[in-house]
N, CA, C and O atoms as a CHARMM CRD file, in Angstrom:
* protein
*
  288
    1    1 MET  N      4.18400   7.12400  -9.00200 PROA 1      0.00000
    2    1 MET  CA     5.24700   8.03200  -9.71100 PROA 1      0.00000
    3    1 MET  C      6.71300   7.34600  -9.41200 PROA 1      0.00000
    4    1 MET  O      6.99200   7.24100  -8.21800 PROA 1      0.00000
    5    2 SER  N      7.46900   6.97200 -10.15400 PROA 2      0.00000
    6    2 SER  CA     8.37300   6.67100  -9.67700 PROA 2      0.00000
    7    2 SER  C      9.79200   7.47400  -9.86300 PROA 2      0.00000
    8    2 SER  O      9.97400   8.13000 -10.88800 PROA 2      0.00000
    9    3 GLU  N     10.78500   7.40100  -8.84200 PROA 3      0.00000
   10    3 GLU  CA    11.79300   8.27400  -8.92700 PROA 3      0.00000
   11    3 GLU  C     12.72300   8.55100 -10.27200 PROA 3      0.00000
   12    3 GLU  O     13.50500   9.46600 -10.53100 PROA 3      0.00000
   13    4 ASP  N     12.19800   7.04800 -11.22900 PROA 4      0.00000
   14    4 ASP  CA    12.81900   7.02700 -12.34000 PROA 4      0.00000
   15    4 ASP  C     12.52700   8.38300 -13.40300 PROA 4      0.00000
   16    4 ASP  O     13.23300   8.69700 -14.36100 PROA 4      0.00000
   17    5 VAL  N     11.35900   9.02700 -12.96300 PROA 5      0.00000
   18    5 VAL  CA    10.84200   9.91100 -13.77300 PROA 5      0.00000
   19    5 VAL  C     11.71200  11.52000 -13.48500 PROA 5      0.00000
   20    5 VAL  O     11.33600  12.41300 -12.72500 PROA 5      0.00000
   21    6 SER  N     12.74700  11.51300 -14.21400 PROA 6      0.00000
   22    6 SER  CA    13.34800  12.89000 -14.22200 PROA 6      0.00000
   23    6 SER  C     13.16200  13.37900 -15.67000 PROA 6      0.00000
   24    6 SER  O     12.64000  12.93200 -16.69100 PROA 6      0.00000
   25    7 LEU  N     13.89800  14.62200 -15.26400 PROA 7      0.00000
   26    7 LEU  CA    14.14900  15.55700 -16.27100 PROA 7      0.00000
   27    7 LEU  C     15.30200  15.22100 -17.48600 PROA 7      0.00000
   28    7 LEU  O     15.33300  15.77900 -18.58300 PROA 7      0.00000
   29    8 VAL  N     16.06000  14.37100 -17.10100 PROA 8      0.00000
   30    8 VAL  CA    17.03600  14.13900 -17.63000 PROA 8      0.00000
   31    8 VAL  C     16.78300  12.47800 -18.63200 PROA 8      0.00000
   32    8 VAL  O     17.34200  12.21800 -19.69700 PROA 8      0.00000
   33    9 ARG  N     15.85900  11.63700 -17.92900 PROA 9      0.00000
   34    9 ARG  CA    15.48300  10.36700 -18.61200 PROA 9      0.00000
   35    9 ARG  C     14.65900  10.70000 -19.47300 PROA 9      0.00000
   36    9 ARG  O     14.74000  10.12900 -20.56100 PROA 9      0.00000
   37   10 ILE  N     13.43200  11.89300 -19.23600 PROA 10     0.00000
   38   10 ILE  CA    12.29000  12.12000 -20.18900 PROA 10     0.00000
   39   10 ILE  C     13.08700  12.76100 -21.25200 PROA 10     0.00000
   40   10 ILE  O     12.71000  12.42800 -22.37600 PROA 10     0.00000
   41   11 SER  N     14.10800  13.60800 -21.22200 PROA 11     0.00000
   42   11 SER  CA    14.43000  14.35500 -22.37700 PROA 11     0.00000
   43   11 SER  C     15.39900  13.62400 -23.32300 PROA 11     0.00000
   44   11 SER  O     15.50600  13.89800 -24.51900 PROA 11     0.00000
   45   12 ASP  N     16.17000  12.56800 -22.61100 PROA 12     0.00000
   46   12 ASP  CA    16.97400  11.78700 -23.36600 PROA 12     0.00000
   47   12 ASP  C     15.89500  10.34200 -24.17900 PROA 12     0.00000
   48   12 ASP  O     16.07600   9.79100 -25.26500 PROA 12     0.00000
   49   13 HSD  N     14.89700  10.11300 -23.22400 PROA 13     0.00000
   50   13 HSD  CA    13.95000   9.21700 -24.06700 PROA 13     0.00000
   51   13 HSD  C     13.48100   9.79000 -25.37600 PROA 13     0.00000
   52   13 HSD  O     13.23300   9.11100 -26.37200 PROA 13     0.00000
   53   14 LEU  N     13.37000  11.26800 -25.27500 PROA 14     0.00000
   54   14 LEU  CA    12.53600  11.71900 -26.27400 PROA 14     0.00000
   55   14 LEU  C     13.57300  12.45100 -27.39600 PROA 14     0.00000
   56   14 LEU  O     13.18000  13.07000 -28.38400 PROA 14     0.00000
   57   15 GLN  N     14.67600  12.28500 -27.10000 PROA 15     0.00000
   58   15 GLN  CA    15.87700  12.66600 -27.63100 PROA 15     0.00000
   59   15 GLN  C     16.06800  14.21500 -28.00300 PROA 15     0.00000
   60   15 GLN  O     16.61400  14.64000 -29.02100 PROA 15     0.00000
   61   16 PHE  N     15.60000  14.84100 -27.14100 PROA 16     0.00000
   62   16 PHE  CA    15.53000  16.41800 -26.71700 PROA 16     0.00000
   63   16 PHE  C     16.53400  16.81100 -26.14200 PROA 16     0.00000
   64   16 PHE  O     17.01100  15.96500 -25.38700 PROA 16     0.00000
   65   17 SER  N     17.18600  17.98700 -26.19700 PROA 17     0.00000
   66   17 SER  CA    18.17600  18.28800 -25.37700 PROA 17     0.00000
   67   17 SER  C     17.61400  18.82600 -23.99900 PROA 17     0.00000
   68   17 SER  O     16.47700  19.29500 -24.05200 PROA 17     0.00000
   69   18 LEU  N     18.31900  18.82400 -22.64800 PROA 18     0.00000
   70   18 LEU  CA    17.50400  19.26400 -21.44100 PROA 18     0.00000
   71   18 LEU  C     17.02700  20.86400 -21.52000 PROA 18     0.00000
   72   18 LEU  O     16.16100  21.42500 -20.84800 PROA 18     0.00000
   73   19 ASN  N     17.61800  21.23900 -22.24100 PROA 19     0.00000
   74   19 ASN  CA    17.01400  22.87300 -22.16000 PROA 19     0.00000
   75   19 ASN  C     15.99800  22.98300 -23.24600 PROA 19     0.00000
   76   19 ASN  O     15.09900  23.79900 -23.04300 PROA 19     0.00000
   77   20 TYR  N     15.97600  22.27800 -24.41600 PROA 20     0.00000
   78   20 TYR  CA    14.50900  22.43500 -25.28000 PROA 20     0.00000
   79   20 TYR  C     13.70400  21.79300 -24.16200 PROA 20     0.00000
   80   20 TYR  O     13.10800  22.55300 -23.39800 PROA 20     0.00000
   81   21 PHE  N     13.62900  20.64600 -24.00100 PROA 21     0.00000
   82   21 PHE  CA    12.57100  19.95500 -22.94000 PROA 21     0.00000
   83   21 PHE  C     11.99300  20.64100 -21.84500 PROA 21     0.00000
   84   21 PHE  O     10.80700  20.82500 -21.57200 PROA 21     0.00000
   85   22 SER  N     13.07100  21.00300 -21.24100 PROA 22     0.00000
   86   22 SER  CA    12.73000  22.03900 -20.20100 PROA 22     0.00000
   87   22 SER  C     11.80300  23.30400 -20.58300 PROA 22     0.00000
   88   22 SER  O     10.82700  23.61300 -19.89900 PROA 22     0.00000
   89   23 GLN  N     12.20500  24.01500 -21.75500 PROA 23     0.00000
   90   23 GLN  CA    11.50000  25.15000 -22.09900 PROA 23     0.00000
   91   23 GLN  C     10.13700  24.63100 -22.56000 PROA 23     0.00000
   92   23 GLN  O      9.14100  25.24100 -22.17300 PROA 23     0.00000
   93   24 LEU  N      9.99600  23.52900 -23.37500 PROA 24     0.00000
   94   24 LEU  CA     8.67400  23.18500 -24.26700 PROA 24     0.00000
   95   24 LEU  C      7.66700  22.68700 -22.99300 PROA 24     0.00000
   96   24 LEU  O      6.46500  22.94800 -22.95000 PROA 24     0.00000
   97   25 PHE  N      8.35600  21.97000 -22.03600 PROA 25     0.00000
   98   25 PHE  CA     7.59500  21.90000 -21.00300 PROA 25     0.00000
   99   25 PHE  C      6.94000  23.12700 -20.44200 PROA 25     0.00000
  100   25 PHE  O      5.72100  23.25200 -20.56700 PROA 25     0.00000
  101   26 LYS  N      7.73200  24.13900 -19.77000 PROA 26     0.00000
  102   26 LYS  CA     7.24800  25.14300 -18.90200 PROA 26     0.00000
  103   26 LYS  C      6.23000  25.96500 -20.25500 PROA 26     0.00000
  104   26 LYS  O      5.37600  26.73900 -19.82300 PROA 26     0.00000
  105   27 GLN  N      6.30100  25.83100 -21.60300 PROA 27     0.00000
  106   27 GLN  CA     5.62700  26.53700 -22.37000 PROA 27     0.00000
  107   27 GLN  C      4.17900  25.80300 -22.42100 PROA 27     0.00000
  108   27 GLN  O      3.11100  26.41300 -22.38100 PROA 27     0.00000
  109   28 GLU  N      4.30200  24.56000 -22.50500 PROA 28     0.00000
  110   28 GLU  CA     2.93300  23.70900 -22.29200 PROA 28     0.00000
  111   28 GLU  C      1.98200  23.79500 -21.09700 PROA 28     0.00000
  112   28 GLU  O      0.77500  24.03300 -21.12800 PROA 28     0.00000
  113   29 THR  N      2.80800  23.53900 -19.97600 PROA 29     0.00000
  114   29 THR  CA     2.17700  23.37000 -18.77700 PROA 29     0.00000
  115   29 THR  C      2.15400  24.58100 -18.18700 PROA 29     0.00000
  116   29 THR  O      1.10500  24.73100 -17.56000 PROA 29     0.00000
  117   30 GLY  N      3.02900  25.69600 -18.11800 PROA 30     0.00000
  118   30 GLY  CA     3.08800  27.08800 -17.42600 PROA 30     0.00000
  119   30 GLY  C      3.59100  26.80100 -16.04900 PROA 30     0.00000
  120   30 GLY  O      3.33500  27.55700 -15.11200 PROA 30     0.00000
  121   31 GLU  N      4.41900  25.54200 -15.89700 PROA 31     0.00000
  122   31 GLU  CA     5.06600  25.53600 -14.62800 PROA 31     0.00000
  123   31 GLU  C      6.62300  24.65100 -15.35400 PROA 31     0.00000
  124   31 GLU  O      6.58600  24.05400 -16.43000 PROA 31     0.00000
  125   32 THR  N      7.92600  24.76900 -14.44200 PROA 32     0.00000
  126   32 THR  CA     8.64700  23.86900 -14.44700 PROA 32     0.00000
  127   32 THR  C      8.51800  22.37800 -14.29500 PROA 32     0.00000
  128   32 THR  O      7.64000  22.00200 -13.51900 PROA 32     0.00000
  129   33 PHE  N      9.23900  21.46500 -14.90100 PROA 33     0.00000
  130   33 PHE  CA     9.38700  20.09100 -14.73900 PROA 33     0.00000
  131   33 PHE  C      9.07800  19.85500 -13.33900 PROA 33     0.00000
  132   33 PHE  O      8.10400  19.25700 -12.88200 PROA 33     0.00000
  133   34 ILE  N     10.12100  20.45300 -12.67200 PROA 34     0.00000
  134   34 ILE  CA    10.44300  20.15100 -11.31500 PROA 34     0.00000
  135   34 ILE  C      9.50100  20.40900 -10.29100 PROA 34     0.00000
  136   34 ILE  O      9.41000  19.83000  -9.20800 PROA 34     0.00000
  137   35 SER  N      8.74200  21.42200 -10.77600 PROA 35     0.00000
  138   35 SER  CA     7.58600  22.10900  -9.70300 PROA 35     0.00000
  139   35 SER  C      6.42600  21.16900 -10.17000 PROA 35     0.00000
  140   35 SER  O      5.67000  20.71000  -9.31400 PROA 35     0.00000
  141   36 TYR  N      6.26000  20.87600 -11.43700 PROA 36     0.00000
  142   36 TYR  CA     4.74400  19.76300 -11.91800 PROA 36     0.00000
  143   36 TYR  C      5.28300  18.35300 -11.15900 PROA 36     0.00000
  144   36 TYR  O      4.47300  17.67600 -10.52600 PROA 36     0.00000
  145   37 THR  N      6.62200  17.97600 -11.25400 PROA 37     0.00000
  146   37 THR  CA     6.40600  16.46700 -10.63100 PROA 37     0.00000
  147   37 THR  C      6.37400  16.52000  -8.90500 PROA 37     0.00000
  148   37 THR  O      5.89500  15.59100  -8.25400 PROA 37     0.00000
  149   38 THR  N      6.88500  17.59800  -8.35000 PROA 38     0.00000
  150   38 THR  CA     6.68100  17.87800  -7.13600 PROA 38     0.00000
  151   38 THR  C      5.24300  18.13700  -6.78900 PROA 38     0.00000
  152   38 THR  O      4.82100  17.48000  -5.83700 PROA 38     0.00000
  153   39 THR  N      4.43100  18.94000  -7.35500 PROA 39     0.00000
  154   39 THR  CA     3.14800  18.87100  -7.01300 PROA 39     0.00000
  155   39 THR  C      2.24400  17.85800  -7.14600 PROA 39     0.00000
  156   39 THR  O      1.25100  17.91500  -6.42000 PROA 39     0.00000
  157   40 GLN  N      2.38900  16.64500  -8.15200 PROA 40     0.00000
  158   40 GLN  CA     1.93900  15.59400  -8.34300 PROA 40     0.00000
  159   40 GLN  C      2.24300  14.47300  -7.38800 PROA 40     0.00000
  160   40 GLN  O      1.40400  13.61000  -7.13100 PROA 40     0.00000
  161   41 ARG  N      3.61800  14.49500  -6.78900 PROA 41     0.00000
  162   41 ARG  CA     3.87700  13.62700  -5.73800 PROA 41     0.00000
  163   41 ARG  C      3.51100  14.11800  -4.67000 PROA 41     0.00000
  164   41 ARG  O      3.56400  13.18600  -3.86900 PROA 41     0.00000
  165   42 PHE  N      3.06000  15.29900  -3.99200 PROA 42     0.00000
  166   42 PHE  CA     2.64800  15.65600  -3.14500 PROA 42     0.00000
  167   42 PHE  C      0.75900  15.68700  -2.74500 PROA 42     0.00000
  168   42 PHE  O      0.17100  15.75600  -1.66600 PROA 42     0.00000
  169   43 GLU  N      0.14800  15.58100  -4.48100 PROA 43     0.00000
  170   43 GLU  CA    -1.16900  15.14000  -4.23100 PROA 43     0.00000
  171   43 GLU  C     -1.18000  13.80400  -4.16100 PROA 43     0.00000
  172   43 GLU  O     -2.09600  13.30300  -3.50700 PROA 43     0.00000
  173   44 ARG  N     -0.43100  13.13000  -4.64400 PROA 44     0.00000
  174   44 ARG  CA    -0.78800  11.32300  -4.45200 PROA 44     0.00000
  175   44 ARG  C     -0.32800  11.28800  -2.85200 PROA 44     0.00000
  176   44 ARG  O     -1.13900  10.69800  -2.13900 PROA 44     0.00000
  177   45 SER  N      0.59700  11.71100  -2.31500 PROA 45     0.00000
  178   45 SER  CA     0.73400  11.61400  -1.15900 PROA 45     0.00000
  179   45 SER  C     -0.36300  11.79900  -0.30600 PROA 45     0.00000
  180   45 SER  O     -0.56600  10.93500   0.54700 PROA 45     0.00000
  181   46 LYS  N     -1.31700  13.04400  -0.40400 PROA 46     0.00000
  182   46 LYS  CA    -2.18000  13.36700   0.33400 PROA 46     0.00000
  183   46 LYS  C     -3.28600  12.24100   0.21200 PROA 46     0.00000
  184   46 LYS  O     -3.99800  11.91400   1.16100 PROA 46     0.00000
  185   47 GLU  N     -3.37100  11.59000  -1.25100 PROA 47     0.00000
  186   47 GLU  CA    -4.39600  10.70500  -1.41500 PROA 47     0.00000
  187   47 GLU  C     -4.06600   9.76300  -0.25800 PROA 47     0.00000
  188   47 GLU  O     -4.84100   9.72600   0.69800 PROA 47     0.00000
  189   48 LEU  N     -2.72200   8.82800  -0.27900 PROA 48     0.00000
  190   48 LEU  CA    -2.10500   7.73900   0.31600 PROA 48     0.00000
  191   48 LEU  C     -2.21600   8.14800   2.00900 PROA 48     0.00000
  192   48 LEU  O     -2.50500   7.24900   2.79800 PROA 48     0.00000
  193   49 LEU  N     -2.05600   9.05800   2.33200 PROA 49     0.00000
  194   49 LEU  CA    -2.19600   9.42300   3.87200 PROA 49     0.00000
  195   49 LEU  C     -3.62800   9.08000   4.46000 PROA 49     0.00000
  196   49 LEU  O     -3.86100   8.75600   5.62500 PROA 49     0.00000
  197   50 ARG  N     -4.59500   9.22100   3.36600 PROA 50     0.00000
  198   50 ARG  CA    -5.87400   9.06700   3.92600 PROA 50     0.00000
  199   50 ARG  C     -6.02900   7.53700   4.57800 PROA 50     0.00000
  200   50 ARG  O     -6.84000   7.29600   5.47200 PROA 50     0.00000
  201   51 ASP  N     -5.12900   6.53500   3.99800 PROA 51     0.00000
  202   51 ASP  CA    -5.22700   5.02400   4.24200 PROA 51     0.00000
  203   51 ASP  C     -4.38700   5.09100   5.32300 PROA 51     0.00000
  204   51 ASP  O     -3.18300   5.29400   5.17400 PROA 51     0.00000
  205   52 ASN  N     -4.93000   4.93100   6.46100 PROA 52     0.00000
  206   52 ASN  CA    -3.76000   4.78600   7.54400 PROA 52     0.00000
  207   52 ASN  C     -2.99400   3.57400   7.79000 PROA 52     0.00000
  208   52 ASN  O     -2.22500   3.42500   8.74000 PROA 52     0.00000
  209   53 ARG  N     -3.23700   2.73400   6.90300 PROA 53     0.00000
  210   53 ARG  CA    -2.57900   1.32100   7.04400 PROA 53     0.00000
  211   53 ARG  C     -1.08900   1.66700   6.57200 PROA 53     0.00000
  212   53 ARG  O     -0.13200   1.00200   6.96700 PROA 53     0.00000
  213   54 LEU  N     -0.98100   2.57300   5.84400 PROA 54     0.00000
  214   54 LEU  CA     0.25700   2.59800   5.16700 PROA 54     0.00000
  215   54 LEU  C      1.37900   3.57500   6.28300 PROA 54     0.00000
  216   54 LEU  O      1.03700   4.39200   7.13800 PROA 54     0.00000
  217   55 LYS  N      2.73400   3.15200   5.91000 PROA 55     0.00000
  218   55 LYS  CA     3.81200   3.95900   6.82200 PROA 55     0.00000
  219   55 LYS  C      4.21300   4.97800   5.95800 PROA 55     0.00000
  220   55 LYS  O      4.40000   4.80800   4.75300 PROA 55     0.00000
  221   56 ILE  N      4.34600   6.02300   6.54700 PROA 56     0.00000
  222   56 ILE  CA     5.13700   7.24600   5.56900 PROA 56     0.00000
  223   56 ILE  C      6.05300   6.70500   4.70000 PROA 56     0.00000
  224   56 ILE  O      6.05400   7.07200   3.52500 PROA 56     0.00000
  225   57 SER  N      6.93700   5.77600   5.15700 PROA 57     0.00000
  226   57 SER  CA     7.99900   5.45000   4.59400 PROA 57     0.00000
  227   57 SER  C      7.64400   4.70700   2.91600 PROA 57     0.00000
  228   57 SER  O      8.29700   4.89100   1.88900 PROA 57     0.00000
  229   58 GLU  N      6.67300   4.03500   3.05700 PROA 58     0.00000
  230   58 GLU  CA     5.88400   3.35400   2.11600 PROA 58     0.00000
  231   58 GLU  C      5.16400   4.36600   1.11900 PROA 58     0.00000
  232   58 GLU  O      5.23200   4.05400  -0.07000 PROA 58     0.00000
  233   59 ILE  N      4.51800   5.47500   1.42600 PROA 59     0.00000
  234   59 ILE  CA     4.04800   6.41700   0.73400 PROA 59     0.00000
  235   59 ILE  C      5.04100   7.20700   0.22300 PROA 59     0.00000
  236   59 ILE  O      4.58300   7.86600  -0.71000 PROA 59     0.00000
  237   60 ALA  N      6.20600   7.43500   0.42300 PROA 60     0.00000
  238   60 ALA  CA     7.19900   8.12200   0.30700 PROA 60     0.00000
  239   60 ALA  C      7.93500   7.27700  -0.93300 PROA 60     0.00000
  240   60 ALA  O      8.45800   7.85500  -1.88600 PROA 60     0.00000
  241   61 ASN  N      7.90400   5.96400  -0.79600 PROA 61     0.00000
  242   61 ASN  CA     8.19200   5.09000  -1.93800 PROA 61     0.00000
  243   61 ASN  C      7.22100   5.22900  -2.72800 PROA 61     0.00000
  244   61 ASN  O      7.57600   5.89100  -3.70300 PROA 61     0.00000
  245   62 GLN  N      6.20600   4.93300  -2.77000 PROA 62     0.00000
  246   62 GLN  CA     5.27100   5.01900  -3.65800 PROA 62     0.00000
  247   62 GLN  C      5.32700   6.00300  -4.71400 PROA 62     0.00000
  248   62 GLN  O      5.10300   5.83800  -5.91300 PROA 62     0.00000
  249   63 VAL  N      5.68900   7.15100  -4.03400 PROA 63     0.00000
  250   63 VAL  CA     5.39400   8.55800  -4.88200 PROA 63     0.00000
  251   63 VAL  C      6.82700   9.02200  -5.65000 PROA 63     0.00000
  252   63 VAL  O      6.94700   9.89300  -6.51100 PROA 63     0.00000
  253   64 GLY  N      7.89500   8.14500  -5.05200 PROA 64     0.00000
  254   64 GLY  CA     9.34200   8.34100  -5.60500 PROA 64     0.00000
  255   64 GLY  C     10.37100   8.72300  -4.89600 PROA 64     0.00000
  256   64 GLY  O     11.48900   8.83100  -5.40100 PROA 64     0.00000
  257   65 TYR  N     10.14800   8.94700  -3.77400 PROA 65     0.00000
  258   65 TYR  CA    10.96700   9.36200  -2.80500 PROA 65     0.00000
  259   65 TYR  C     11.44500   8.31600  -1.98400 PROA 65     0.00000
  260   65 TYR  O     10.89100   7.96100  -0.94400 PROA 65     0.00000
  261   66 THR  N     12.61300   7.75800  -2.51700 PROA 66     0.00000
  262   66 THR  CA    13.25200   6.43400  -1.82600 PROA 66     0.00000
  263   66 THR  C     14.34200   6.43500  -0.99700 PROA 66     0.00000
  264   66 THR  O     14.72500   5.45900  -0.35100 PROA 66     0.00000
  265   67 ASP  N     14.95300   7.75300  -1.01300 PROA 67     0.00000
  266   67 ASP  CA    15.89200   8.13900  -0.12200 PROA 67     0.00000
  267   67 ASP  C     15.22900   8.63600   1.23600 PROA 67     0.00000
  268   67 ASP  O     14.48000   9.60700   1.13100 PROA 67     0.00000
  269   68 GLY  N     15.37600   8.20600   2.22400 PROA 68     0.00000
  270   68 GLY  CA    14.75500   8.68900   3.57800 PROA 68     0.00000
  271   68 GLY  C     15.32900   9.94800   4.35700 PROA 68     0.00000
  272   68 GLY  O     14.84400  10.54400   5.31900 PROA 68     0.00000
  273   69 SER  N     16.54500  10.18300   3.63500 PROA 69     0.00000
  274   69 SER  CA    17.37900  11.44500   4.23100 PROA 69     0.00000
  275   69 SER  C     17.41800  12.64400   3.25900 PROA 69     0.00000
  276   69 SER  O     17.95000  13.73100   3.48400 PROA 69     0.00000
  277   70 ALA  N     16.79700  12.28300   2.19500 PROA 70     0.00000
  278   70 ALA  CA    16.45500  13.61000   1.15300 PROA 70     0.00000
  279   70 ALA  C     15.44700  14.57000   1.92400 PROA 70     0.00000
  280   70 ALA  O     14.54100  14.14100   2.63900 PROA 70     0.00000
  281   71 SER  N     15.65900  15.66800   1.73800 PROA 71     0.00000
  282   71 SER  CA    14.83000  16.87600   2.17600 PROA 71     0.00000
  283   71 SER  C     13.55700  16.85800   1.19200 PROA 71     0.00000
  284   71 SER  O     13.93200  16.51100   0.07200 PROA 71     0.00000
  285   72 CYS  N     12.41400  17.07200   1.23300 PROA 72     0.00000
  286   72 CYS  CA    11.24400  17.47900   0.69900 PROA 72     0.00000
  287   72 CYS  C     10.76700  18.50100   0.72900 PROA 72     0.00000
  288   72 CYS  O      9.68200  18.69200   0.17900 PROA 72     0.00000
């Protein structure tokens, strides 16, 4: 998952307003877009952590966290 996956980018791509896309996403999935993407990133991170050849920074980058100073 790349950092490019964002609420703004997806709603722009679909030509939906931000609020409409947010409401529709929550209605269909039962969770907010931010919660969903965070869960997906953590699940993928857990898979990648099993490969002890990867550095934490590499894993973070692969799941879309490119700023090392950002809090998770």
